[in-house]
PASEBA-1860 file (N, C-alpha, C; in nm, 3 decimals):
! residues 316
1> MATRTIHS> 7.541/1.800/22.602/7.639/1.867/22.509/7.716/1.936/22.568 ~ 7.721/1.982/22.679/7.802/2.049/22.769/7.917/1.951/22.793 ~ 7.873/1.841/22.882/7.968/1.735/22.933/8.040/1.699/22.793 ~ 8.014/1.675/22.667/8.087/1.623/22.589/8.201/1.728/22.535 ~ 8.136/1.860/22.559/8.232/1.984/22.541/8.368/1.966/22.631 ~ 8.304/1.960/22.759/8.422/1.992/22.882/8.519/1.868/22.847 ~ 8.500/1.756/22.837/8.545/1.653/22.795/8.687/1.658/22.670 ~ 8.589/1.711/22.560/8.674/1.750/22.457/8.773/1.867/22.507
9> SAFVRSIL> 8.766/1.961/22.567/8.845/2.070/22.608/8.945/2.012/22.702 ~ 8.932/1.894/22.777/9.020/1.840/22.861/9.107/1.769/22.785 ~ 9.074/1.681/22.684/9.122/1.609/22.602/9.263/1.682/22.545 ~ 9.202/1.830/22.475/9.275/1.904/22.380/9.386/1.972/22.471 ~ 9.342/2.032/22.605/9.461/2.061/22.718/9.553/1.941/22.717 ~ 9.529/1.814/22.740/9.609/1.699/22.785/9.716/1.678/22.677 ~ 9.648/1.714/22.553/9.754/1.725/22.421/9.865/1.820/22.420 ~ 9.802/1.952/22.418/9.885/2.056/22.427/10.001/2.076/22.547
17> TPRAAVKV> 9.965/2.012/22.626/10.019/2.048/22.788/10.177/1.965/22.774 ~ 10.256/2.024/22.776/10.371/1.974/22.725/10.463/1.863/22.847 ~ 10.511/1.765/22.857/10.524/1.678/22.928/10.705/1.658/22.932 ~ 10.730/1.564/23.067/10.882/1.531/23.053/10.928/1.430/22.960 ~ 11.037/1.486/22.884/11.055/1.382/22.819/11.116/1.234/22.846 ~ 11.077/1.133/22.808/11.107/0.992/22.842/11.155/0.937/22.759 ~ 11.305/0.869/22.789/11.400/0.822/22.725/11.374/0.681/22.716 ~ 11.327/0.627/22.565/11.295/0.511/22.535/11.403/0.422/22.460
25> PVRPLIPS> 11.470/0.359/22.478/11.594/0.291/22.400/11.520/0.215/22.299 ~ 11.584/0.246/22.168/11.555/0.222/22.037/11.615/0.122/22.027 ~ 11.555/0.016/21.938/11.601/-0.100/21.939/11.590/-0.126/21.785 ~ 11.689/-0.154/21.703/11.669/-0.166/21.553/11.598/-0.284/21.540 ~ 11.489/-0.278/21.439/11.410/-0.359/21.389/11.454/-0.465/21.281 ~ 11.468/-0.602/21.325/11.525/-0.709/21.267/11.443/-0.816/21.249 ~ 11.463/-0.854/21.102/11.316/-0.937/21.090/11.346/-1.082/21.158 ~ 11.226/-1.137/21.169/11.212/-1.251/21.232/11.329/-1.347/21.183
33> SSRGLRTR> 11.342/-1.364/21.054/11.391/-1.435/20.970/11.542/-1.442/21.005 ~ 11.612/-1.299/21.016/11.759/-1.248/21.065/11.774/-1.300/21.186 ~ 11.688/-1.290/21.301/11.719/-1.328/21.430/11.788/-1.466/21.463 ~ 11.701/-1.579/21.356/11.753/-1.721/21.371/11.883/-1.709/21.319 ~ 11.925/-1.617/21.216/12.061/-1.642/21.142/12.174/-1.610/21.256 ~ 12.138/-1.511/21.336/12.205/-1.447/21.455/12.251/-1.556/21.548 ~ 12.162/-1.622/21.562/12.148/-1.692/21.674/12.231/-1.812/21.636 ~ 12.240/-1.877/21.507/12.317/-1.985/21.487/12.452/-1.948/21.445
41> AAKIPAIF> 12.495/-1.798/21.406/12.625/-1.771/21.412/12.682/-1.745/21.525 ~ 12.588/-1.743/21.620/12.684/-1.719/21.769/12.744/-1.856/21.792 ~ 12.679/-1.982/21.743/12.727/-2.095/21.769/12.829/-2.150/21.666 ~ 12.849/-2.116/21.557/12.968/-2.166/21.486/13.109/-2.077/21.494 ~ 13.203/-2.201/21.531/13.319/-2.152/21.570/13.399/-2.069/21.433 ~ 13.464/-1.969/21.466/13.555/-1.891/21.381/13.626/-1.998/21.268 ~ 13.639/-1.940/21.143/13.722/-2.038/21.052/13.841/-1.986/21.041 ~ 13.873/-1.801/21.048/14.000/-1.753/21.030/14.042/-1.719/21.139
49> TSSQAHHR> 14.169/-1.722/21.161/14.262/-1.668/21.259/14.272/-1.532/21.266 ~ 14.309/-1.464/21.367/14.348/-1.309/21.359/14.433/-1.297/21.269 ~ 14.552/-1.377/21.307/14.643/-1.306/21.181/14.612/-1.332/21.016 ~ 14.513/-1.419/21.001/14.439/-1.420/20.858/14.364/-1.308/20.835 ~ 14.290/-1.255/20.948/14.178/-1.168/20.931/14.246/-1.038/20.888 ~ 14.402/-1.041/20.943/14.490/-0.894/20.880/14.536/-0.898/20.761 ~ 14.544/-1.025/20.688/14.616/-1.027/20.574/14.504/-1.097/20.487 ~ 14.411/-0.996/20.430/14.333/-1.081/20.342/14.378/-1.052/20.217
57> PSLNPHHQ> 14.332/-1.133/20.107/14.394/-1.139/19.969/14.391/-0.984/19.910 ~ 14.451/-0.948/19.834/14.437/-0.796/19.773/14.381/-0.838/19.638 ~ 14.273/-0.714/19.585/14.207/-0.727/19.503/14.297/-0.673/19.370 ~ 14.428/-0.607/19.410/14.469/-0.542/19.318/14.521/-0.658/19.205 ~ 14.500/-0.625/19.076/14.547/-0.733/19.007/14.708/-0.706/18.972 ~ 14.766/-0.622/19.016/14.944/-0.594/18.991/14.993/-0.636/19.131 ~ 14.941/-0.698/19.206/14.956/-0.756/19.308/15.016/-0.871/19.317 ~ 15.171/-0.897/19.369/15.253/-1.028/19.356/15.252/-1.075/19.512
65> PVAQGPMD> 15.211/-1.188/19.527/15.230/-1.239/19.669/15.376/-1.279/19.697 ~ 15.394/-1.269/19.806/15.548/-1.279/19.836/15.579/-1.417/19.907 ~ 15.665/-1.518/19.874/15.700/-1.615/19.912/15.744/-1.630/20.048 ~ 15.680/-1.707/20.121/15.688/-1.736/20.256/15.805/-1.808/20.273 ~ 15.847/-1.877/20.205/15.968/-1.972/20.249/16.003/-1.990/20.112 ~ 16.117/-2.077/20.136/16.233/-2.142/20.023/16.133/-2.225/19.931 ~ 16.115/-2.192/19.788/16.033/-2.264/19.702/16.124/-2.393/19.659 ~ 16.043/-2.479/19.629/16.106/-2.623/19.605/16.116/-2.617/19.486
73> VPSISRTI> 16.284/-2.662/19.449/16.308/-2.640/19.291/16.313/-2.824/19.273 ~ 16.277/-2.851/19.138/16.245/-2.999/19.080/16.450/-3.023/19.076 ~ 16.483/-3.133/19.127/16.606/-3.191/19.110/16.582/-3.258/18.986 ~ 16.722/-3.237/18.899/16.756/-3.313/18.784/16.844/-3.413/18.813 ~ 16.787/-3.567/18.780/16.866/-3.695/18.824/16.902/-3.727/18.702 ~ 17.013/-3.814/18.677/17.060/-3.861/18.574/17.041/-4.002/18.583 ~ 16.996/-4.047/18.458/16.954/-4.185/18.439/17.064/-4.258/18.387 ~ 17.120/-4.373/18.494/17.199/-4.461/18.455/17.191/-4.586/18.420
81> FIQTETTP> 17.238/-4.660/18.310/17.240/-4.796/18.265/17.315/-4.833/18.209 ~ 17.389/-4.966/18.341/17.523/-5.019/18.285/17.518/-5.169/18.254 ~ 17.533/-5.182/18.122/17.538/-5.326/18.096/17.664/-5.407/18.074 ~ 17.656/-5.518/18.151/17.757/-5.624/18.157/17.753/-5.717/18.060 ~ 17.876/-5.715/17.959/17.877/-5.855/17.861/18.013/-5.945/17.923 ~ 17.986/-6.066/17.884/18.085/-6.163/17.855/18.179/-6.143/17.722 ~ 18.288/-6.185/17.749/18.424/-6.169/17.673/18.440/-6.334/17.642 ~ 18.523/-6.329/17.499/18.580/-6.481/17.491/18.668/-6.499/17.601
89> NADALKFV> 18.743/-6.435/17.627/18.831/-6.404/17.791/18.727/-6.444/17.900 ~ 18.767/-6.568/17.962/18.678/-6.569/18.104/18.741/-6.485/18.198 ~ 18.861/-6.439/18.191/18.910/-6.335/18.296/18.882/-6.224/18.299 ~ 18.781/-6.191/18.167/18.756/-6.044/18.146/18.608/-6.014/18.139 ~ 18.569/-5.883/18.198/18.427/-5.842/18.160/18.427/-5.744/18.104 ~ 18.350/-5.702/18.013/18.318/-5.544/17.943/18.186/-5.494/18.042 ~ 18.208/-5.384/18.058/18.097/-5.292/18.132/18.068/-5.169/18.016 ~ 17.928/-5.185/17.989/17.907/-5.069/17.878/17.785/-4.972/17.956
97> PNHTVLPE> 17.848/-4.833/18.008/17.751/-4.775/18.049/17.691/-4.680/17.957 ~ 17.586/-4.590/17.969/17.526/-4.514/17.884/17.569/-4.370/17.910 ~ 17.742/-4.383/17.868/17.823/-4.250/17.885/17.934/-4.270/17.840 ~ 17.978/-4.160/17.718/18.112/-4.166/17.698/18.217/-4.199/17.799 ~ 18.299/-4.300/17.775/18.411/-4.319/17.863/18.557/-4.240/17.809 ~ 18.612/-4.227/17.706/18.728/-4.118/17.681/18.652/-3.989/17.633 ~ 18.760/-3.908/17.676/18.722/-3.773/17.661/18.707/-3.758/17.506 ~ 18.624/-3.622/17.472/18.588/-3.561/17.349/18.702/-3.542/17.266
105> NFPSAFLE> 18.744/-3.590/17.142/18.838/-3.578/17.081/19.000/-3.615/17.126 ~ 18.958/-3.738/17.187/19.098/-3.797/17.236/19.154/-3.841/17.137 ~ 19.292/-3.833/17.162/19.388/-3.883/17.020/19.427/-4.059/16.997 ~ 19.368/-4.091/17.091/19.392/-4.262/17.102/19.211/-4.312/17.114 ~ 19.196/-4.453/17.021/19.089/-4.488/17.077/19.086/-4.589/17.181 ~ 19.174/-4.603/17.258/19.174/-4.661/17.396/19.281/-4.632/17.510 ~ 19.237/-4.692/17.613/19.376/-4.640/17.734/19.376/-4.793/17.814 ~ 19.501/-4.832/17.840/19.501/-4.950/17.924/19.597/-4.920/18.045
113> YLNPRSTL> 19.555/-4.973/18.184/19.609/-4.952/18.282/19.674/-5.094/18.336 ~ 19.777/-5.099/18.358/19.825/-5.246/18.416/19.880/-5.252/18.559 ~ 19.893/-5.125/18.594/19.932/-5.110/18.716/19.898/-5.014/18.801 ~ 19.883/-4.994/18.933/19.828/-4.872/19.021/19.887/-4.779/18.973 ~ 20.029/-4.773/18.954/20.107/-4.664/18.930/20.088/-4.588/18.794 ~ 20.039/-4.660/18.694/19.986/-4.583/18.569/19.902/-4.508/18.600 ~ 19.793/-4.536/18.677/19.665/-4.482/18.670/19.673/-4.337/18.753 ~ 19.765/-4.291/18.829/19.822/-4.152/18.889/19.900/-4.093/18.780
121> APPHPSPL> 19.990/-4.124/18.694/20.083/-4.085/18.596/20.034/-3.973/18.496 ~ 20.113/-3.884/18.467/20.066/-3.793/18.347/20.096/-3.901/18.229 ~ 20.036/-3.846/18.120/19.951/-3.776/18.080/19.766/-3.791/18.074 ~ 19.767/-3.915/18.150/19.628/-3.961/18.121/19.577/-4.032/18.262 ~ 19.588/-3.936/18.413/19.548/-4.006/18.503/19.398/-4.070/18.502 ~ 19.394/-4.151/18.583/19.234/-4.192/18.616/19.204/-4.265/18.765 ~ 19.107/-4.162/18.788/19.073/-4.212/18.938/18.999/-4.313/18.945 ~ 18.915/-4.348/18.868/18.832/-4.468/18.861/18.916/-4.587/18.822
129> AAKLLNVD> 19.007/-4.583/18.757/19.116/-4.694/18.714/19.157/-4.715/18.842 ~ 19.214/-4.648/18.908/19.306/-4.627/19.035/19.242/-4.708/19.115 ~ 19.064/-4.686/19.143/19.011/-4.781/19.247/18.983/-4.923/19.204 ~ 18.946/-4.894/19.071/18.919/-5.058/19.014/19.068/-5.133/19.034 ~ 19.161/-5.092/18.995/19.290/-5.190/19.024/19.312/-5.196/19.166 ~ 19.295/-5.112/19.275/19.272/-5.143/19.423/19.191/-5.261/19.464 ~ 19.091/-5.294/19.369/18.997/-5.439/19.403/19.076/-5.544/19.403 ~ 19.075/-5.635/19.521/19.131/-5.724/19.516/19.107/-5.834/19.422
137> GVSAVFYG> 19.218/-5.846/19.346/19.194/-5.966/19.206/19.185/-5.891/19.088 ~ 19.162/-5.746/19.070/19.195/-5.689/18.950/19.314/-5.672/18.896 ~ 19.346/-5.713/18.757/19.490/-5.714/18.742/19.498/-5.607/18.627 ~ 19.393/-5.543/18.558/19.415/-5.457/18.444/19.269/-5.391/18.413 ~ 19.290/-5.272/18.372/19.170/-5.202/18.308/19.184/-5.106/18.204 ~ 19.066/-5.172/18.137/19.092/-5.116/17.986/18.971/-4.995/17.940 ~ 18.998/-4.909/17.876/18.894/-4.811/17.819/18.890/-4.791/17.679 ~ 18.771/-4.808/17.647/18.724/-4.821/17.488/18.695/-4.690/17.465
145> PDFITVTK> 18.613/-4.636/17.385/18.575/-4.525/17.342/18.418/-4.508/17.462 ~ 18.341/-4.648/17.456/18.199/-4.618/17.531/18.209/-4.741/17.624 ~ 18.317/-4.830/17.650/18.303/-4.921/17.735/18.438/-4.958/17.818 ~ 18.414/-5.015/17.934/18.525/-5.053/18.030/18.539/-5.209/18.036 ~ 18.672/-5.226/18.008/18.678/-5.405/18.042/18.765/-5.413/18.154 ~ 18.721/-5.494/18.248/18.820/-5.517/18.375/18.880/-5.648/18.349 ~ 18.997/-5.665/18.367/19.038/-5.823/18.385/19.091/-5.881/18.523 ~ 19.079/-5.978/18.561/19.085/-6.013/18.662/19.208/-6.108/18.674
153> AGDANWAH> 19.302/-6.185/18.786/19.389/-6.274/18.787/19.315/-6.392/18.770 ~ 19.384/-6.462/18.734/19.329/-6.614/18.709/19.246/-6.702/18.827 ~ 19.313/-6.675/18.907/19.278/-6.725/19.087/19.162/-6.659/19.128 ~ 19.107/-6.549/19.084/19.043/-6.471/19.146/18.887/-6.522/19.111 ~ 18.774/-6.464/19.159/18.653/-6.520/19.154/18.571/-6.404/19.112 ~ 18.484/-6.398/19.025/18.411/-6.309/18.974/18.293/-6.245/19.058 ~ 18.237/-6.378/19.130/18.150/-6.373/19.216/18.185/-6.231/19.348 ~ 18.306/-6.245/19.369/18.342/-6.144/19.488/18.394/-6.027/19.413
161> IKPEVFSL> 18.419/-5.990/19.288/18.469/-5.903/19.216/18.395/-5.793/19.180 ~ 18.255/-5.871/19.086/18.216/-5.813/18.984/18.109/-5.702/19.086 ~ 18.045/-5.726/19.180/17.952/-5.653/19.277/18.043/-5.507/19.276 ~ 18.164/-5.535/19.342/18.268/-5.405/19.367/18.283/-5.316/19.249 ~ 18.336/-5.351/19.168/18.377/-5.296/19.045/18.228/-5.244/18.978 ~ 18.111/-5.320/18.967/17.983/-5.251/18.906/17.946/-5.109/18.993 ~ 18.012/-5.110/19.134/17.925/-5.010/19.217/18.031/-4.911/19.180 ~ 18.171/-4.922/19.162/18.265/-4.841/19.139/18.248/-4.741/19.037
169> ITEAVTSG> 18.183/-4.826/18.896/18.150/-4.785/18.810/18.042/-4.675/18.785 ~ 17.954/-4.735/18.846/17.831/-4.649/18.855/17.857/-4.520/18.925 ~ 17.926/-4.519/19.055/17.932/-4.422/19.115/18.031/-4.320/19.029 ~ 18.097/-4.359/18.964/18.209/-4.292/18.866/18.094/-4.196/18.761 ~ 18.045/-4.259/18.705/17.953/-4.233/18.616/17.842/-4.116/18.676 ~ 17.793/-4.161/18.769/17.675/-4.065/18.844/17.734/-3.939/18.877 ~ 17.844/-3.929/18.938/17.906/-3.834/18.990/17.911/-3.738/18.871 ~ 17.938/-3.746/18.771/17.975/-3.651/18.658/18.095/-3.618/18.640
177> EAIVNIVE> 18.210/-3.675/18.710/18.331/-3.638/18.699/18.369/-3.714/18.564 ~ 18.484/-3.643/18.536/18.574/-3.709/18.423/18.625/-3.839/18.462 ~ 18.609/-3.940/18.370/18.673/-4.089/18.412/18.815/-4.072/18.371 ~ 18.860/-4.012/18.252/19.012/-3.988/18.237/19.035/-3.856/18.231 ~ 19.154/-3.824/18.323/19.178/-3.641/18.338/19.316/-3.616/18.209 ~ 19.313/-3.536/18.134/19.423/-3.497/18.051/19.509/-3.405/18.122 ~ 19.629/-3.411/18.148/19.739/-3.351/18.205/19.828/-3.285/18.060 ~ 19.823/-3.179/18.034/19.865/-3.080/17.921/20.016/-3.119/17.977
185> GQAGEGGE> 20.107/-3.097/17.843/20.240/-3.098/17.831/20.330/-3.177/17.959 ~ 20.248/-3.320/17.935/20.346/-3.366/18.035/20.334/-3.531/17.993 ~ 20.460/-3.597/17.972/20.455/-3.737/17.950/20.489/-3.823/18.041 ~ 20.433/-3.938/18.077/20.500/-4.057/18.162/20.423/-4.179/18.164 ~ 20.401/-4.246/18.256/20.374/-4.385/18.251/20.200/-4.415/18.250 ~ 20.142/-4.286/18.215/19.981/-4.286/18.211/19.962/-4.412/18.113 ~ 19.828/-4.437/18.112/19.774/-4.535/18.027/19.828/-4.524/17.866 ~ 19.833/-4.670/17.824/19.863/-4.697/17.700/19.739/-4.690/17.612
193> SEVDSLSY> 19.729/-4.623/17.496/19.806/-4.565/17.424/19.820/-4.401/17.401 ~ 19.890/-4.339/17.400/19.867/-4.206/17.367/19.842/-4.162/17.246 ~ 19.862/-4.234/17.135/19.846/-4.173/17.000/19.773/-4.345/16.935 ~ 19.688/-4.311/16.848/19.607/-4.387/16.747/19.718/-4.448/16.670 ~ 19.741/-4.554/16.677/19.836/-4.656/16.573/19.792/-4.666/16.435 ~ 19.624/-4.653/16.433/19.556/-4.660/16.274/19.529/-4.537/16.257 ~ 19.573/-4.449/16.295/19.510/-4.297/16.244/19.623/-4.297/16.088 ~ 19.576/-4.185/16.040/19.638/-4.184/15.878/19.770/-4.100/15.949
201> NEDDDEVV> 19.897/-4.121/15.857/19.987/-4.093/15.869/20.040/-4.030/15.724 ~ 20.081/-3.907/15.696/20.157/-3.894/15.551/20.246/-3.959/15.528 ~ 20.348/-4.011/15.623/20.454/-4.070/15.577/20.471/-4.232/15.546 ~ 20.327/-4.278/15.552/20.286/-4.411/15.546/20.306/-4.434/15.401 ~ 20.358/-4.536/15.374/20.321/-4.595/15.238/20.216/-4.661/15.207 ~ 20.193/-4.701/15.068/20.053/-4.759/15.019/20.012/-4.864/15.064 ~ 20.117/-4.947/15.096/20.079/-5.089/15.181/20.027/-5.051/15.320 ~ 20.123/-4.978/15.395/20.070/-4.968/15.524/19.949/-4.895/15.518
209> GMIKELLE> 19.929/-4.810/15.445/19.789/-4.702/15.453/19.671/-4.829/15.417 ~ 19.684/-4.934/15.331/19.567/-5.039/15.323/19.570/-5.086/15.445 ~ 19.678/-5.162/15.495/19.682/-5.229/15.602/19.611/-5.158/15.725 ~ 19.630/-5.062/15.742/19.574/-4.933/15.866/19.447/-4.938/15.809 ~ 19.390/-4.936/15.710/19.249/-4.905/15.689/19.153/-5.033/15.697 ~ 19.228/-5.143/15.639/19.171/-5.258/15.698/19.105/-5.302/15.838 ~ 19.243/-5.251/15.920/19.265/-5.287/16.041/19.154/-5.209/16.115 ~ 19.127/-5.072/16.048/19.047/-4.973/16.112/18.884/-4.991/16.090
217> TRIRPAIQ> 18.868/-5.054/15.997/18.731/-5.042/15.935/18.651/-5.194/15.913 ~ 18.756/-5.304/15.907/18.690/-5.443/15.916/18.742/-5.534/16.059 ~ 18.852/-5.503/16.111/18.908/-5.575/16.227/18.863/-5.533/16.365 ~ 18.883/-5.393/16.368/18.892/-5.332/16.512/18.732/-5.322/16.566 ~ 18.621/-5.270/16.494/18.497/-5.306/16.548/18.448/-5.460/16.610 ~ 18.508/-5.542/16.544/18.493/-5.715/16.578/18.576/-5.729/16.688 ~ 18.702/-5.669/16.708/18.786/-5.685/16.836/18.714/-5.597/16.969 ~ 18.675/-5.475/16.923/18.608/-5.375/17.036/18.476/-5.466/17.103
225> EDGGDIEF> 18.412/-5.528/16.979/18.272/-5.601/17.044/18.306/-5.686/17.179 ~ 18.432/-5.763/17.175/18.507/-5.850/17.248/18.578/-5.787/17.337 ~ 18.572/-5.656/17.363/18.609/-5.602/17.513/18.732/-5.547/17.499 ~ 18.811/-5.573/17.376/18.934/-5.513/17.327/18.961/-5.422/17.223 ~ 19.088/-5.411/17.165/19.140/-5.343/17.069/19.247/-5.382/17.004 ~ 19.313/-5.304/16.903/19.422/-5.359/16.835/19.497/-5.242/16.801 ~ 19.639/-5.275/16.800/19.744/-5.180/16.777/19.851/-5.235/16.684 ~ 19.877/-5.135/16.571/19.959/-5.132/16.451/20.085/-5.125/16.499
233> RGFENGVV> 20.196/-5.197/16.502/20.356/-5.205/16.531/20.455/-5.164/16.429 ~ 20.379/-5.220/16.312/20.473/-5.206/16.194/20.495/-5.285/16.096 ~ 20.544/-5.260/15.988/20.534/-5.372/15.858/20.672/-5.371/15.811 ~ 20.702/-5.516/15.790/20.863/-5.539/15.752/20.869/-5.657/15.699 ~ 20.940/-5.651/15.572/20.963/-5.801/15.498/20.809/-5.881/15.522 ~ 20.713/-5.803/15.443/20.594/-5.870/15.447/20.508/-5.927/15.608 ~ 20.572/-5.894/15.692/20.524/-5.927/15.833/20.471/-5.805/15.905 ~ 20.332/-5.827/15.926/20.282/-5.741/16.011/20.282/-5.733/16.168
241> QLKLRGAC> 20.345/-5.643/16.216/20.346/-5.673/16.340/20.242/-5.598/16.435 ~ 20.168/-5.679/16.507/20.038/-5.623/16.580/20.014/-5.653/16.730 ~ 19.962/-5.553/16.810/19.942/-5.563/16.974/19.787/-5.588/16.984 ~ 19.751/-5.720/17.049/19.639/-5.725/17.111/19.636/-5.645/17.216 ~ 19.497/-5.575/17.248/19.497/-5.502/17.389/19.332/-5.565/17.448 ~ 19.336/-5.517/17.578/19.238/-5.523/17.659/19.198/-5.673/17.665 ~ 19.053/-5.719/17.682/19.001/-5.881/17.681/19.097/-5.940/17.593 ~ 19.152/-5.896/17.492/19.219/-6.009/17.382/19.379/-6.012/17.432
249> RTCDSSTV> 19.420/-5.950/17.521/19.591/-5.945/17.560/19.586/-6.069/17.586 ~ 19.520/-6.096/17.706/19.532/-6.246/17.807/19.449/-6.367/17.751 ~ 19.359/-6.345/17.634/19.261/-6.440/17.622/19.330/-6.563/17.540 ~ 19.269/-6.671/17.581/19.318/-6.797/17.529/19.310/-6.827/17.377 ~ 19.232/-6.757/17.306/19.215/-6.757/17.172/19.269/-6.666/17.085 ~ 19.359/-6.572/17.160/19.418/-6.485/17.040/19.520/-6.528/16.962 ~ 19.594/-6.648/16.984/19.646/-6.670/16.842/19.552/-6.696/16.764 ~ 19.422/-6.788/16.798/19.321/-6.820/16.669/19.283/-6.693/16.632
257> TLKNGIES> 19.274/-6.580/16.703/19.188/-6.455/16.648/19.306/-6.398/16.543 ~ 19.435/-6.388/16.563/19.554/-6.365/16.520/19.587/-6.381/16.362 ~ 19.582/-6.547/16.420/19.643/-6.618/16.264/19.496/-6.630/16.204 ~ 19.408/-6.714/16.209/19.292/-6.749/16.135/19.184/-6.594/16.098 ~ 19.207/-6.518/16.198/19.110/-6.430/16.155/19.180/-6.287/16.117 ~ 19.275/-6.227/16.144/19.315/-6.130/16.091/19.440/-6.141/15.997 ~ 19.511/-6.225/16.004/19.602/-6.299/15.925/19.557/-6.328/15.778 ~ 19.425/-6.407/15.781/19.380/-6.453/15.664/19.323/-6.356/15.583
265> MLMHYIEE> 19.271/-6.223/15.671/19.188/-6.100/15.593/19.307/-6.054/15.532 ~ 19.429/-6.010/15.581/19.527/-5.903/15.534/19.549/-5.979/15.423 ~ 19.596/-6.111/15.428/19.648/-6.185/15.305/19.582/-6.201/15.191 ~ 19.443/-6.172/15.213/19.340/-6.193/15.105/19.339/-6.071/15.029 ~ 19.362/-5.985/15.081/19.324/-5.874/15.057/19.421/-5.785/14.978 ~ 19.561/-5.785/15.026/19.688/-5.715/15.057/19.802/-5.850/15.006 ~ 19.820/-5.850/14.880/19.917/-5.948/14.882/20.046/-5.933/14.924 ~ 20.101/-5.816/14.962/20.214/-5.779/15.010/20.255/-5.840/15.133
273> VKEVNQVL> 20.147/-5.882/15.185/20.149/-5.957/15.356/20.173/-6.103/15.344 ~ 20.247/-6.161/15.400/20.264/-6.293/15.413/20.258/-6.340/15.531 ~ 20.244/-6.263/15.647/20.269/-6.299/15.793/20.211/-6.205/15.891 ~ 20.121/-6.233/15.993/20.102/-6.176/16.100/20.153/-6.206/16.227 ~ 20.218/-6.119/16.307/20.291/-6.170/16.445/20.260/-6.060/16.541 ~ 20.217/-6.151/16.659/20.171/-6.049/16.797/20.306/-6.012/16.864 ~ 20.336/-5.867/16.904/20.413/-5.834/16.953/20.396/-5.819/17.117 ~ 20.516/-5.881/17.201/20.477/-5.892/17.347/20.570/-5.812/17.376
281> DEEELISL> 20.510/-5.739/17.512/20.587/-5.666/17.569/20.695/-5.738/17.653 ~ 20.770/-5.647/17.723/20.892/-5.705/17.816/20.850/-5.786/17.939 ~ 20.735/-5.723/18.004/20.673/-5.809/18.103/20.611/-5.938/18.056 ~ 20.537/-5.942/17.943/20.501/-6.049/17.892/20.599/-6.171/17.843 ~ 20.716/-6.099/17.799/20.825/-6.213/17.754/20.891/-6.255/17.857 ~ 20.915/-6.176/17.951/20.952/-6.272/18.092/20.860/-6.389/18.122 ~ 20.730/-6.328/18.147/20.626/-6.416/18.189/20.636/-6.557/18.094 ~ 20.635/-6.536/17.981/20.655/-6.646/17.868/20.768/-6.727/17.890
289> NEFEKFEE> 20.882/-6.674/17.917/21.017/-6.759/17.977/21.025/-6.826/18.064 ~ 20.932/-6.758/18.181/20.955/-6.823/18.277/20.842/-6.957/18.256 ~ 20.746/-6.947/18.195/20.650/-7.063/18.190/20.715/-7.170/18.128 ~ 20.791/-7.144/18.015/20.845/-7.225/17.928/20.942/-7.302/18.034 ~ 21.027/-7.236/18.102/21.103/-7.311/18.203/21.025/-7.407/18.281 ~ 20.911/-7.335/18.340/20.864/-7.446/18.434/20.803/-7.578/18.343 ~ 20.767/-7.562/18.220/20.701/-7.668/18.176/20.801/-7.748/18.113 ~ 20.924/-7.702/18.062/21.057/-7.792/18.058/21.093/-7.885/18.182
297> KLRQQKGP> 21.105/-7.814/18.294/21.095/-7.886/18.403/20.970/-7.988/18.465 ~ 20.859/-7.955/18.423/20.728/-8.034/18.450/20.761/-8.166/18.358 ~ 20.830/-8.154/18.241/20.839/-8.256/18.150/20.945/-8.365/18.169 ~ 21.041/-8.301/18.237/21.178/-8.378/18.282/21.100/-8.461/18.407 ~ 21.032/-8.413/18.510/20.986/-8.500/18.617/20.865/-8.610/18.575 ~ 20.776/-8.555/18.479/20.682/-8.664/18.456/20.648/-8.721/18.312 ~ 20.757/-8.664/18.237/20.752/-8.748/18.112/20.747/-8.646/17.995 ~ 20.762/-8.684/17.878/20.730/-8.589/17.774/20.583/-8.545/17.748
305> GATASSSL> 20.498/-8.626/17.804/20.369/-8.616/17.776/20.314/-8.499/17.870 ~ 20.379/-8.451/17.986/20.320/-8.385/18.068/20.343/-8.245/18.041 ~ 20.230/-8.163/18.031/20.234/-7.996/18.031/20.133/-7.936/18.117 ~ 20.171/-7.818/18.095/20.077/-7.730/18.179/19.977/-7.648/18.138 ~ 19.888/-7.620/18.209/19.763/-7.572/18.102/19.796/-7.373/18.170 ~ 19.783/-7.331/18.090/19.773/-7.164/18.076/19.751/-7.107/17.979 ~ 19.725/-6.958/17.976/19.674/-6.876/17.891/19.816/-6.847/17.811 ~ 19.919/-6.823/17.860/20.051/-6.801/17.800/20.086/-6.935/17.708
313> DTVA> 20.038/-7.040/17.731/20.035/-7.142/17.634/19.994/-7.147/17.492 ~ 19.923/-7.059/17.468/19.859/-7.004/17.344/19.903/-6.869/17.293 ~ 20.009/-6.786/17.353/20.038/-6.707/17.289/20.186/-6.709/17.218 ~ 20.121/-6.659/17.079/20.261/-6.689/16.972/20.360/-6.539/17.002
END
């Protein structure tokens, strides 16, 4: 029993006696499953760069992101559709864009350019007409309300002219620029005509008013379909004076149109009308006289049965 007591006393003293403190490194307790995750995480490359790590998205609902560069603005494109139509005149083609040609509230139903100088002169200069008349072989440019008629010389070939004409019209319509410019307060050699001859005039008598109404409502739409237009020049002693424009101006069938079509209708509805004549400009009269001289010379050389074939031969 004594021995057990001594041992017990020694054991008590060893516990109660202070010892030098020993520093033991404290390691955090990590579950065994987490150790595997740490090992795998060390092998996975970083996904975010340092710059991205410092610019984390804000959770503030009022936060507005700042644009890092210019924003792409959707461009507005114009849809262009140009239809090409043949006319009774083999030397004239009608181009119909999905775009108005003459300006809004224009005083006339048409404009016609017969030489390059007229495309630059006031009151209605036209850059497009100037370019078209600069094409080799083009002799005239005619503007209707929503169409363009291009007339070529008799010896020119449409295969060479048409692609360039089509390209110029497409470029003019696509650019959005005005096809016809209006120079206020100036008069000159600009495109004909400045005032619509079929418009109402309070000074017209009853017969002239009826003639204009028939021309406007029944005849003009049909002629515009053929790429031309009609101009009223007067009425005297039962004779109506008219001027054909555009594709109809140099058409071989202009006399047939004038006599069998227009004259017959006017005489049917208006008993005062006895005849319809086409008015020729000074240049056309000179050309006609020169052609008649040439035809007479040809008859003398080859006999009375020899004639020359030309569009002027049918102009009355």
